[in-house]
Residue frames as qw, qx, qy, qz and C-alpha x, y, z in Angstrom:
[[0.002, 0.874, 0.487, 0.001, 0.05, -0.01, 0.00],
 [0.308, -0.800, 0.114, 0.502, 2.82, 2.39, 0.89],
 [0.422, -0.133, 0.604, 0.663, 4.59, 1.59, -2.43],
 [0.226, 0.621, 0.664, 0.351, 1.39, 2.34, -4.38],
 [0.128, -0.939, -0.241, 0.209, 1.01, 5.70, -2.68],
 [0.396, -0.594, 0.348, 0.608, 4.62, 6.59, -3.42],
 [0.380, 0.155, 0.708, 0.575, 4.22, 5.53, -7.08],
 [0.138, 0.802, 0.555, 0.172, 1.08, 7.58, -7.44],
 [0.200, -0.909, -0.057, 0.361, 2.69, 10.67, -5.99],
 [0.399, -0.371, 0.527, 0.653, 5.73, 10.33, -8.26],
 [0.300, 0.422, 0.711, 0.476, 3.39, 9.98, -11.33],
 [0.007, -0.902, -0.430, 0.037, 1.36, 12.90, -10.23],
 [0.298, -0.790, 0.146, 0.516, 4.41, 15.12, -9.73],
 [0.399, -0.105, 0.637, 0.651, 5.89, 14.12, -13.07],
 [0.199, 0.637, 0.670, 0.326, 2.55, 14.92, -14.86],
 [0.094, -0.943, -0.225, 0.229, 2.24, 18.32, -13.20],
 [0.405, -0.567, 0.361, 0.620, 5.82, 19.12, -14.14],
 [0.355, 0.152, 0.705, 0.595, 5.22, 18.13, -17.80],
 [0.108, 0.789, 0.583, 0.161, 1.98, 20.08, -18.00],
 [0.188, -0.929, -0.114, 0.298, 3.56, 23.24, -16.61],
 [0.594, -0.189, 0.352, 0.698, 6.57, 23.30, -18.88],
 [0.289, 0.594, 0.475, 0.580, 4.67, 25.18, -21.60],
 [0.216, -0.938, -0.239, -0.127, 3.66, 27.82, -19.15],
 [0.585, -0.701, 0.140, 0.383, 7.07, 28.14, -17.47],
 [0.606, -0.140, 0.436, 0.650, 9.30, 28.06, -20.60],
 [0.339, 0.694, 0.472, 0.426, 7.30, 30.31, -22.96],
 [0.288, 0.193, -0.097, 0.933, 8.22, 33.93, -23.13],
 [0.426, -0.226, 0.081, -0.872, 4.69, 35.20, -22.56],
 [0.322, -0.144, -0.935, 0.024, 3.67, 31.92, -20.78],
 [0.359, 0.000, 0.430, -0.828, 0.32, 31.88, -19.05],
 [0.390, 0.299, 0.856, -0.158, -2.97, 30.10, -19.13],
 [0.071, 0.273, 0.626, 0.727, -4.98, 30.38, -22.35],
 [0.325, 0.136, 0.241, -0.904, -7.91, 32.76, -22.36],
 [0.011, -0.245, -0.942, -0.227, -10.92, 30.42, -22.63],
 [0.207, 0.490, 0.465, -0.707, -13.46, 33.14, -21.86],
 [0.491, 0.609, 0.607, 0.138, -16.10, 33.59, -24.51],
 [0.145, 0.976, 0.074, -0.148, -15.28, 37.24, -24.90],
 [0.327, -0.676, 0.531, 0.393, -11.58, 36.41, -25.49],
 [0.585, 0.150, 0.714, 0.355, -12.25, 34.52, -28.70],
 [0.032, 0.330, -0.300, -0.895, -11.93, 36.69, -31.79],
 [0.134, -0.179, -0.812, -0.539, -14.32, 34.59, -33.96],
 [0.183, -0.621, -0.753, 0.122, -17.13, 34.86, -31.36],
 [0.094, -0.587, -0.155, 0.789, -16.55, 38.66, -30.89],
 [0.039, 0.152, -0.508, -0.847, -16.84, 39.16, -34.61],
 [0.230, -0.383, -0.831, -0.333, -20.23, 37.39, -34.50],
 [0.301, -0.499, 0.067, -0.810, -21.30, 39.60, -31.58],
 [0.813, -0.362, -0.450, -0.076, -21.40, 36.78, -29.12],
 [0.036, 0.565, -0.555, 0.609, -20.37, 37.46, -25.58],
 [0.338, -0.149, -0.890, 0.268, -20.76, 35.64, -22.28],
 [0.331, -0.713, -0.590, -0.182, -23.79, 36.07, -19.97],
 [0.490, -0.569, -0.264, 0.606, -21.87, 38.01, -17.35],
 [0.239, -0.105, 0.257, 0.931, -20.76, 40.68, -19.94],
 [0.134, -0.451, -0.636, -0.612, -24.22, 40.87, -21.41],
 [0.420, -0.702, -0.566, 0.099, -25.81, 41.32, -18.01],
 [0.392, -0.488, -0.126, 0.770, -23.35, 44.09, -17.01],
 [0.107, 0.088, 0.391, 0.910, -23.98, 45.95, -20.26],
 [0.258, -0.578, -0.659, -0.406, -27.74, 45.68, -19.74],
 [0.452, -0.671, -0.429, 0.403, -27.44, 47.10, -16.25],
 [0.314, -0.324, 0.077, 0.889, -25.41, 50.01, -17.49],
 [0.005, 0.268, 0.547, 0.793, -27.90, 50.77, -20.29],
 [0.261, -0.660, -0.698, -0.096, -31.03, 50.88, -18.07],
 [0.070, -0.709, -0.010, -0.702, -32.27, 54.22, -16.70],
 [0.068, 0.214, -0.660, 0.717, -31.92, 55.11, -13.11],
 [0.587, -0.095, 0.179, -0.784, -35.67, 55.20, -12.65],
 [0.846, 0.080, -0.458, -0.260, -35.96, 51.57, -13.89],
 [0.518, 0.172, -0.727, 0.417, -33.36, 50.45, -11.42],
 [0.179, -0.201, 0.499, -0.824, -35.01, 52.24, -8.54],
 [0.751, -0.071, -0.054, -0.654, -38.33, 50.57, -9.21],
 [0.754, 0.108, -0.648, -0.009, -36.72, 47.16, -8.97],
 [0.154, 0.168, -0.720, 0.656, -35.79, 47.82, -5.27]]
């Protein structure tokens, strides 16, 4: 059981190291932007995420409409 745990930890650490090499070694390394608004093809079609659309809608509404919601 102890040997199995050690082997699992070694495999896990090797896999984390291999997965992080792209981030660590690239000049502008970082996680890819998977946000809907970060995709050029979707922006060209006018598609954005729910959070952005909701924020834009809140900014567009009049003050009197927002007061009536309270």
